[in-house]
N, C-alpha and C positions, 0 to 999 in steps of 0.2 A: 200692390206693393212689390217692388223689385226684390229679388232674392239673390243671394250669393252662396256658393258652397263654402262649408267650413269643415276642415278636416282636423281631427284630433284623435289622440290615442287614449283609451279609457281602460281601466282594469277589467279583466275578463269577467269577473263575478258581477260587476256592475252592468256590463252589457247583456249578460245572460238574464239578470233580474229585470232589466228594462224590457227586454224582448218578452219575457214571461208575463210581466204586468200588462204590457200593451196588448198582447194576444188575449189575455184573460178579460180585460176590460174593453177590448175592441177599439183601442186608441192607436193613433199613428205615432211612431217614434218622433218624427219631426215636430209634431204638436207638443208632445211632452217635453222634449228638449228645449224648444223655443220658450214655452211657458216657464220652465225652471230657470232658464237664463235671464229672462225678463225680470222674474221675481228676485233672483239673486242680485242682479245689477242694481235694481231699485233699492234693495236692502243695503248694499255697499255704499251707494250714493247717500242714502239717508243717514247712515252711520258716520260717513265723512262730514256731512253738513252738521250733524249733532256735535261731533268732536270739535269742529271749528267754532260753533256757537258757544260751547262750554269754555274753550280757550279764550274767547273774546268777552265772555260774560264777567261782570263785576258785581252782580247783585247778591251773591251768596258768599258768606265768609263763615268759617267754623267759629262757633260761639266761644270756645276756649281761647282761640287766638285773638279774637276781638277783646275779650275780657282781660287777657294778659298784656295787650298792647299798651304802651305808655300813652297817657292822655295828653292831648295837645291843649295848650292854653286857649281859652275863648278870647275872642277879640271884641 
């Protein structure tokens, strides 16, 4: 897989924590950051798709609103 550099600025305490965790667990920072970004982007996409599905759904209606709605005559 081809890679590209990504430069970003992070809070100092977060970078210190990341360094300490990686050193303690014997992990590479690139691995941890890539894993976290993949997981977060998947979460964001899932949330976006769920939001769209909820907006397009018509199957659930609040019972109080259904009960209070005027009845339509049967044909």
